[in-house]
MILUMDO-445084 format. One record per residue: x, y negated, z negated of N, C-alpha, C in turn. Coordinates in nm, 2 decimals. Layout:
       nu       nv       nw      cau      cav      caw       cu       cv       cw
        X        Y        Z        X        Y        Z        X        Y        Z
...
***
This chain:
       nu       nv       nw      cau      cav      caw       cu       cv       cw
    12.13    -6.08   -12.60    12.02    -6.17   -12.62    12.06    -6.29   -12.70
    12.03    -6.41   -12.66    12.06    -6.53   -12.74    11.94    -6.58   -12.82
    11.95    -6.68   -12.90    11.84    -6.74   -12.97    11.72    -6.77   -12.88
    11.75    -6.82   -12.77    11.64    -6.87   -12.68    11.56    -6.75   -12.63
    11.62    -6.65   -12.58    11.55    -6.53   -12.52    11.47    -6.46   -12.63
    11.53    -6.45   -12.75    11.46    -6.39   -12.86    11.34    -6.46   -12.89
    11.34    -6.59   -12.90    11.22    -6.67   -12.93    11.12    -6.66   -12.82
    11.16    -6.66   -12.70    11.06    -6.65   -12.59    10.98    -6.52   -12.59
    11.05    -6.41   -12.63    10.98    -6.28   -12.63    10.87    -6.27   -12.74
    10.89    -6.35   -12.84    10.79    -6.35   -12.95    10.69    -6.46   -12.95
    10.71    -6.56   -12.86    10.63    -6.68   -12.86    10.49    -6.65   -12.80
    10.39    -6.71   -12.86    10.25    -6.70   -12.81    10.23    -6.80   -12.70
    10.14    -6.77   -12.61    10.11    -6.87   -12.50    10.08    -7.00   -12.56
    10.12    -7.10   -12.49    10.11    -7.24   -12.53    10.04    -7.32   -12.43
     9.96    -7.42   -12.47     9.89    -7.51   -12.38     9.99    -7.58   -12.29
     9.97    -7.59   -12.17    10.06    -7.65   -12.08    10.06    -7.80   -12.10
    10.18    -7.86   -12.13    10.19    -8.00   -12.16    10.25    -8.08   -12.04
    10.32    -8.01   -11.95    10.37    -8.08   -11.83    10.51    -8.14   -11.86
    10.56    -8.23   -11.77    10.69    -8.28   -11.78    10.71    -8.35   -11.92
    10.83    -8.38   -11.97    10.95    -8.37   -11.90    11.03    -8.24   -11.91
    10.98    -8.14   -11.99    11.06    -8.02   -12.00    11.15    -8.04   -12.12
    11.28    -8.09   -12.10    11.36    -8.12   -12.21    11.46    -8.24   -12.16
    11.51    -8.31   -12.26    11.60    -8.42   -12.24    11.72    -8.39   -12.33
    11.83    -8.44   -12.28    11.96    -8.43   -12.36    12.03    -8.56   -12.37
    12.10    -8.58   -12.48    12.20    -8.69   -12.50    12.33    -8.63   -12.52
    12.43    -8.70   -12.47    12.57    -8.66   -12.49    12.63    -8.72   -12.62
    12.73    -8.65   -12.67    12.79    -8.69   -12.79    12.94    -8.66   -12.79
    13.02    -8.74   -12.86    13.16    -8.70   -12.88    13.18    -8.63   -13.02
    13.08    -8.64   -13.10    13.08    -8.57   -13.24    12.96    -8.49   -13.25
    12.96    -8.36   -13.21    12.84    -8.28   -13.21    12.79    -8.26   -13.35
    12.87    -8.24   -13.45    12.82    -8.21   -13.58    12.74    -8.33   -13.64
    12.80    -8.45   -13.62    12.73    -8.57   -13.68    12.60    -8.59   -13.60
    12.60    -8.58   -13.47    12.48    -8.60   -13.39    12.38    -8.50   -13.42
    12.42    -8.37   -13.43    12.32    -8.27   -13.47    12.25    -8.29   -13.60
    12.33    -8.34   -13.70    12.27    -8.37   -13.83    12.17    -8.49   -13.82
    12.20    -8.59   -13.74    12.11    -8.70   -13.72    11.98    -8.65   -13.65
    11.99    -8.58   -13.54    11.88    -8.53   -13.47    11.80    -8.42   -13.55
    11.87    -8.34   -13.63    11.79    -8.25   -13.72    11.69    -8.32   -13.80
    11.74    -8.43   -13.86    11.65    -8.51   -13.95    11.54    -8.58   -13.87
    11.58    -8.64   -13.76    11.48    -8.71   -13.68    11.38    -8.62   -13.63
    11.41    -8.51   -13.57    11.32    -8.42   -13.51    11.23    -8.35   -13.62
    11.28    -8.34   -13.74    11.20    -8.29   -13.85    11.07    -8.37   -13.88
    11.08    -8.50   -13.85    10.97    -8.59   -13.87    10.85    -8.54   -13.78
    10.88    -8.49   -13.67    10.78    -8.44   -13.57    10.75    -8.29   -13.58
    10.81    -8.23   -13.69    10.79    -8.09   -13.70    10.86    -8.00   -13.60
    10.97    -8.05   -13.55    11.05    -7.98   -13.45    11.18    -7.94   -13.51
    11.22    -7.81   -13.51    11.34    -7.77   -13.56    11.44    -7.73   -13.46
    11.55    -7.68   -13.50    11.66    -7.62   -13.41    11.60    -7.50   -13.33
    11.62    -7.50   -13.21    11.57    -7.39   -13.12    11.69    -7.30   -13.07
    11.80    -7.37   -13.03    11.91    -7.29   -12.97    12.04    -7.37   -13.01
    12.14    -7.29   -13.06    12.27    -7.35   -13.09    12.37    -7.28   -13.01
    12.45    -7.36   -12.94    12.57    -7.31   -12.86    12.69    -7.37   -12.94
    12.75    -7.30   -13.03    12.85    -7.35   -13.11    12.96    -7.43   -13.03
    12.99    -7.55   -13.08    13.09    -7.64   -13.02    13.04    -7.70   -12.89
    12.92    -7.67   -12.84    12.88    -7.72   -12.71    12.75    -7.79   -12.72
    12.64    -7.74   -12.78    12.51    -7.80   -12.78    12.42    -7.75   -12.89
    12.33    -7.84   -12.93    12.22    -7.80   -13.02    12.09    -7.85   -12.96
    12.00    -7.75   -12.94    11.87    -7.79   -12.88    11.76    -7.77   -12.99
    11.66    -7.87   -12.98    11.55    -7.86   -13.07    11.42    -7.84   -12.99
    11.33    -7.77   -13.05    11.20    -7.74   -12.98    11.12    -7.65   -13.06
    11.00    -7.63   -13.01    10.90    -7.54   -13.08    10.91    -7.40   -13.02
    10.88    -7.39   -12.89    10.89    -7.26   -12.83    10.98    -7.26   -12.71
    11.03    -7.38   -12.67    11.13    -7.39   -12.57    11.22    -7.51   -12.61
    11.34    -7.52   -12.54    11.42    -7.64   -12.57    11.35    -7.76   -12.52
    11.33    -7.86   -12.61    11.26    -7.98   -12.58    11.36    -8.10   -12.58
    11.45    -8.10   -12.67    11.55    -8.20   -12.68    11.68    -8.14   -12.72
    11.79    -8.19   -12.66    11.92    -8.14   -12.69    12.03    -8.25   -12.71
    12.12    -8.22   -12.79    12.24    -8.30   -12.80    12.36    -8.22   -12.76
    12.44    -8.26   -12.66    12.54    -8.18   -12.60    12.68    -8.25   -12.60
    12.78    -8.17   -12.60    12.91    -8.22   -12.59    12.95    -8.20   -12.44
    12.94    -8.30   -12.36    12.96    -8.28   -12.21    13.10    -8.22   -12.18
    13.10    -8.13   -12.09    13.22    -8.06   -12.05    13.32    -8.16   -11.99
    13.28    -8.27   -11.93    13.37    -8.36   -11.86    13.40    -8.49   -11.94
    13.36    -8.49   -12.07    13.39    -8.60   -12.15    13.32    -8.73   -12.13
    13.20    -8.72   -12.07    13.13    -8.85   -12.03    13.01    -8.86   -12.13
    13.03    -8.85   -12.25    12.92    -8.85   -12.35    12.84    -8.98   -12.34
    12.91    -9.09   -12.32    12.84    -9.22   -12.33    12.77    -9.26   -12.20
    12.77    -9.18   -12.10    12.70    -9.21   -11.98    12.55    -9.22   -11.99
    12.49    -9.15   -12.07    12.34    -9.15   -12.09    12.31    -9.23   -12.21
    12.25    -9.34   -12.20    12.24    -9.43   -12.31    12.10    -9.46   -12.36
    11.99    -9.40   -12.31    11.86    -9.43   -12.35    11.76    -9.32   -12.33
    11.68    -9.29   -12.43    11.59    -9.18   -12.42    11.46    -9.22   -12.49
    11.35    -9.17   -12.45    11.22    -9.20   -12.52    11.14    -9.07   -12.54
    11.08    -9.06   -12.65    10.99    -8.95   -12.68    10.86    -9.00   -12.73
    10.76    -8.92   -12.72    10.62    -8.96   -12.75    10.58    -8.91   -12.89
    10.52    -8.99   -12.97    10.46    -8.96   -13.10    10.31    -8.92   -13.08
    10.26    -8.85   -13.18    10.12    -8.82   -13.18    10.04    -8.92   -13.26
    10.10    -9.00   -13.34    10.03    -9.10   -13.41    10.12    -9.22   -13.44
    10.06    -9.33   -13.48    10.14    -9.45   -13.51    10.21    -9.42   -13.64
    10.16    -9.35   -13.73    10.23    -9.31   -13.86    10.35    -9.23   -13.82
    10.35    -9.15   -13.73    10.47    -9.07   -13.69    10.57    -9.16   -13.63
    10.53    -9.26   -13.55    10.63    -9.36   -13.49    10.69    -9.43   -13.61
    10.62    -9.47   -13.71    10.67    -9.55   -13.82    10.77    -9.45   -13.90
    10.73    -9.33   -13.92    10.82    -9.23   -13.99    10.95    -9.21   -13.92
    10.95    -9.20   -13.79    11.07    -9.18   -13.71    11.16    -9.30   -13.72
    11.10    -9.42   -13.72    11.18    -9.54   -13.73    11.24    -9.56   -13.87
    11.17    -9.51   -13.97    11.23    -9.52   -14.11    11.33    -9.41   -14.13
    11.32    -9.30   -14.06    11.42    -9.19   -14.08    11.55    -9.22   -14.01
    11.55    -9.28   -13.90    11.67    -9.30   -13.82    11.78    -9.37   -13.90
    11.76    -9.48   -13.97    11.87    -9.54   -14.04    11.91    -9.45   -14.16
    11.82    -9.38   -14.22    11.85    -9.30   -14.33    11.94    -9.18   -14.29
    11.93    -9.14   -14.16    12.01    -9.03   -14.11    12.14    -9.08   -14.04
    12.17    -9.21   -14.05    12.29    -9.26   -13.99    12.28    -9.34   -13.87
    12.16    -9.36   -13.82    12.13    -9.45   -13.71    12.11    -9.59   -13.75
    12.06    -9.67   -13.66    12.03    -9.81   -13.69    11.90    -9.86   -13.62
    11.84    -9.96   -13.68    11.72   -10.02   -13.63    11.75   -10.10   -13.51
    11.66   -10.09   -13.41    11.67   -10.17   -13.29    11.54   -10.24   -13.25
    11.44   -10.22   -13.34    11.31   -10.29   -13.31    11.20   -10.22   -13.39
    11.13   -10.30   -13.48    11.03   -10.24   -13.57    10.91   -10.19   -13.49
    10.84   -10.09   -13.56    10.72   -10.04   -13.50    10.62   -10.14   -13.47
    10.55   -10.13   -13.36    10.44   -10.23   -13.33    10.41   -10.22   -13.19
    10.29   -10.29   -13.15    10.25   -10.29   -13.01    10.35   -10.38   -12.93
    10.37   -10.34   -12.81    10.46   -10.42   -12.72    10.38   -10.48   -12.61
    10.44   -10.57   -12.54    10.37   -10.64   -12.43    10.30   -10.77   -12.47
    10.24   -10.83   -12.37    10.17   -10.95   -12.39    10.05   -10.94   -12.48
    10.03   -11.03   -12.57     9.92   -11.03   -12.67     9.92   -10.91   -12.76
    10.03   -10.83   -12.77    10.03   -10.72   -12.85     9.94   -10.61   -12.81
     9.91   -10.60   -12.68     9.81   -10.50   -12.63     9.88   -10.38   -12.56
    10.01   -10.38   -12.56    10.09   -10.28   -12.49    10.10   -10.15   -12.58
    10.19   -10.06   -12.54    10.21    -9.94   -12.61    10.27    -9.96   -12.75
    10.24    -9.88   -12.84    10.29    -9.89   -12.98    10.43    -9.81   -12.98
    10.54    -9.88   -13.01    10.67    -9.83   -13.00    10.76    -9.87   -13.12
    10.86    -9.80   -13.14    10.97    -9.83   -13.23    11.10    -9.80   -13.16
    11.21    -9.88   -13.19    11.34    -9.85   -13.13    11.44    -9.84   -13.23
    11.54    -9.74   -13.21    11.65    -9.72   -13.30    11.76    -9.66   -13.22
    11.88    -9.67   -13.28    12.00    -9.61   -13.21    12.05    -9.49   -13.30
    12.10    -9.39   -13.23    12.16    -9.28   -13.30    12.30    -9.33   -13.35
    12.38    -9.24   -13.42    12.51    -9.28   -13.48    12.61    -9.33   -13.37
    12.59    -9.28   -13.25    12.69    -9.32   -13.14    12.64    -9.44   -13.06
    12.52    -9.50   -13.10    12.47    -9.61   -13.03    12.38    -9.59   -12.91
    12.33    -9.46   -12.90    12.24    -9.43   -12.79    12.10    -9.48   -12.84
    12.04    -9.56   -12.75    11.91    -9.62   -12.78    11.80    -9.51   -12.76
    11.71    -9.50   -12.86    11.60    -9.40   -12.85    11.48    -9.48   -12.89
    11.37    -9.46   -12.82    11.25    -9.52   -12.86    11.14    -9.41   -12.87
    11.05    -9.44   -12.97    10.94    -9.35   -13.00    10.81    -9.42   -12.97
    10.74    -9.37   -12.87    10.61    -9.43   -12.83    10.50    -9.35   -12.89
    10.40    -9.41   -12.93    10.28    -9.34   -12.99    10.15    -9.38   -12.92
    10.04    -9.34   -12.97     9.91    -9.37   -12.91     9.89    -9.52   -12.91
     9.83    -9.58   -12.81     9.80    -9.72   -12.81     9.70    -9.76   -12.91
     9.61    -9.67   -12.95     9.51    -9.70   -13.05     9.56    -9.64   -13.18
     9.52    -9.70   -13.29     9.56    -9.66   -13.43     9.51    -9.52   -13.46
***
């Protein structure tokens, strides 16, 4: 039994949320990337869910929702952008503030996007290896 199957046996039923299931980003430095995403996911109350030593670290509540992996074929840089949804504008701001503190970089301040500032509320940042991540939140405050 691994960490994932142990957690599934004890998990309570959860409201169905639908896609995307989980997303992953590739890395050449699993330890550094895992530390960055540990801090970033903590902003959203999401901890480590499954660790495959030397291969992958997955974060999630009751299932893997986001993972950072060391690709078997060495193509870590192939996947360059990911987006995740926030539950509030404050959470979007917190994620944006956490990213540089955890070794990432700013790529766009939190705020509404689109014409007249009426689009989705987003923030953009890069992880330590330059992968662009954006955090979208509710359109209303």
